N, C-alpha and C positions, 0 to 999 in steps of 0.2 A: 504494500500500500504506500510505502514511502516514495517510490519512484514516480508515481502518477499523481502526486499531490497537486501538481500544477493544473491538473484537470478537475479539481474539486470545484463544484459550482453550487449555487443556491437556486432552488426551484420549488415549484408548488405542484401538488398532485391535483387531480380533477376536483376532489372534495374541497381542497383549499381555494381553488379558483371560484367554485360555486359559492362558498362561504363569503369570500371577499365581495363578489358581485351582489349577493343578497344584502350584505351590510351597507353597501354604498348608498342606496336610496334612503333608508331611514336616517343614516348619519347626515346625509346632505340636508334633508328636510329639517332635522333637529337643529343643525347649525344655522340654517336659513331662518327658521322661526325664532330661535334665540337671538340672533343678530338683528332681525327685524323688530323684535320687541324691545330689546335693551339698547341697541346702538343706533338703528335707523328710524326710531320712532318719531323724530322731529322733521323728517323730510316732507315738505309741503308740495313741492313741484317736482315731478319726475321728468327727467330728460335722459338722454343717452348716457351721460356720465354717471348719474345716480343709479340708473339701471345696471350699468356695468359694475358699479361698486356693490350694489345690493345682491346681485347674482354672482359676480366674479369672485368675491372674497369667500363665500361659502364653497364654491367649486374648488378654489385653490386649497382651502383648508381640508376639504374632503379628499382631494387627491393626495395631499401630504399624509393624512391619516391612513388612507388606503395603502400608500407606499410603505409607510412604517409598519403597518400590520402585516402586509404580505412579505416584506423582507425579514422582519425580526420576530414575528409572533407565529405566523402560519407557515412561512417558508422554512425549508430544511436544507441542510448541506448534503449533497450527493456526490458520490464518487463511483465510477464504473471501472471495474477491473476485468481483464480477460486473461485467464491462465488455464492451460490444459483443457480446452474446449468447455470451459465453464465461465459464464459471465456472472460476476458478483456485483451486486448493486448495494452500496453502503449508504445508509441514511443516518446522518449525525454520528458517523464513525462506528455504527453497528450494522451488521449484515441485515439488509432489508429483503433481498431476494437472491436466490441462487438459481440460475437458469442454465441448464445443460444445453449445449449447442444443438443436440438432436431434438430437444423439445421446442426450440425456438422456431416459430412459423414465419414471423414477419417482423421487420423493424421499419418504422416510419419516422422520417424527420421532416417536419414542416417548418419553413421559416419565411419570414417576411423581410426582405432585404432593405426595404425602406424604413420600417419601424424597428428593426433589429430585435425581433422576438420570434419565438417559435415553440415547438413541442417535439420531444423525443419520446417515442412510444415503442414498447416491446410487447409483442403478442406471442404468448406461449400457453399451452394447455388451456385454451379458451379463457385466458386471463389477459388483461391489458394493463400495463403499467405506463402511465403517461406522466411526463415531467415537463411542466410549462416554465419557460424562462423568457425574460426579455424586459423591455423598457417599462411597460405598464405594470408588470407584476414583480419583477426583480430588477436588479441593477443591470445596466447594459453590458458590463464586463462579464457577468454570469452567462449571458447568451453567447458572447464571443468565445468563452471557454467551451461551452457545449458544441458550438459550431466547429471550433478547432479540433476537439476530441473526435467528433464524427468524421471530419475530413481526414485527420491524420491517422487514426487508429481503427475505429469501429468499421468504417466503410470498407477499407482495404481488407481487414480481417474477414469480414463476412463475404466479400467477393471471392476471396481465396478459399473459402469453405463452402462452396456449392450454393451460393445465394445469387439470385438474378436481380438485376437492377431495373427499375422503372422510374422515370423522371417525368413529372408534370410541371409545366410552368404556366402561370396565369398572372400577367402583369408583374407585380413585385413578389408574388407568393410562389415559392418553389417547394415541391414535395418529392422527396426521395423515398421510394419504397423498395426495400430489399426483401425478397420473398425466397423461401427455401425451394430449391429445385426438387422436383419429385423423381 
């Protein structure tokens, strides 16, 4: 685990992503209503500037809270190691999943080149492990680490071990799907 520590990244699972997006709406409205009641109560004439202030400040505060929550509360550190035809996924320095190469059916890597975010998903034994990383949910450097790991290690390893590649591009979104050959 020592040699691949440069590929340790912070990401969210699908449950974490759903939790974050469920929390956004009530947090936004709570911040908006509190600010409207206690800070903006004396606004008599609404114009573009006051509207930007009344809506913009709660949006910025909600985004900051969402970022802090997804990075430091819900997000976990992941490390993916490949040794002896076994893929080990560590979550917060503990083994999260052990996937034997013969059980692995498909690996998907979706990324948005413009927004610098994406998802790395492993499909095996009718299970799907998805790790979401990127600007909106985690830091930009975490997505770059996932992208580098996929390009440098995982992609080549799977192609060398009887996996076929399929690439789809749609504007800024690229999907790499590596499927086990039958």
